[in-house]
N, C-alpha and C positions, 0 to 999 in steps of 0.2 A: 051672659055666660062667659064672655071674655074677661069681664071685671072679676068674676069669681075665680077664674084660673089665675089671673094676676095676683089676687089676694092670697091664694094658696101658695103661689111661688114665693111671695114676699113674707107672709105672716108665719108660716111654719118654720122656715129657717131662722127667722129672728127669735121666735119663741124657743126654739131648740138651743140657740146660742145663749139666750138669757138663762135658761135652765142650767146649762153647763157652767156658766159663770157663777151662778148662785151656789151650785153644788160644790164647785172647787173652792170658792171663797169660804164657804161654811166649813169645809174640811180643813183648810189652812188655819182658820180661826180656832177650831177645836184643837189642832196640834199645838198652837201657841199657848192656849189655855192649859193644856196638859203639861207643858214645859214650865208653867208658872209665869209666863210673860203676858203682858197686857196687849191684846190685839188692836186696841184703839190708840196706840202710840202715846199713852200718858194723858189722854183727855179725861177730865173728870166729867161727871154727868151733866153739869150745867153748861160746860163748854160744848159738849156733844150736842145738847139740845139747841144751843144757840146756832151751831153750824147747820143742824138739820132744819131749823126754822128759816134760816137765811136761804138755804138751798130751795126749800119748798116755796118760799115767798117769791124769789127771783124766777123760779120755773113757772109758777102760776101767772105771774105778771107777764112774762114773755109769751106764754101760751095765749093769754088774753089779747095781747097785742097782735099775735099771729092770726087769731080768729078775726080781729078787726080788719087787719090788712087783707086777709083772704076775702072777707065780705065786701070790702071796698073794691077789690079787683073784680069780683063776680058781678057787682052792680054796674061798674063802669065799662067792663068789657064782656058783653053778652056771649061772645064766642068761646070764652074759657069754660072748661068743664068744672062744675062746682066742687065735686068730691076731690078731684086732683088738686084744685087750687087751695082748698081748705087744708088738705093733708100736707101739701108742700109748704104752706105758710106755717103750719104748726110745727113741722119738723125743723124748718129753718130757724124760727124764733125760739123753739125749745133748745136747739143747739147753741144759739147765741146766749140764752139764759144760763146754760151750764158753763159756758166760757166766762161769762160775767161772774158767776159764783166762784169759779176757780181763781180768777184774778183777785177778787175780794178776799178770799180765804188765804191766798198766798201773801197778799199785802199785810193782812192781819197777823199772820204767823211770822213774818220776817221782822216785825217790830220788836 
């Protein structure tokens, strides 16, 4: 019961913030398109696909590493809660993956 309440406290606000972000981003993009501007800052389709593939690849690789580390922690330390350990490692390594993608994209664009 306590885990359910914690999930409600965490999941609903996160979903609400994600919905708000998607809605406002979509309306901003529509306004730019109506003004005749490119919302993707001049990226052609192949560059956009390369960046999306890089982001997805780095994210999935980092999430896989997070699952591996979480599993190793659960095996070696029996006192750790499995769900919290897996979730914690996924979030940490997912964030690291996004940071790596950001650095790679900035280095590629600065050349």
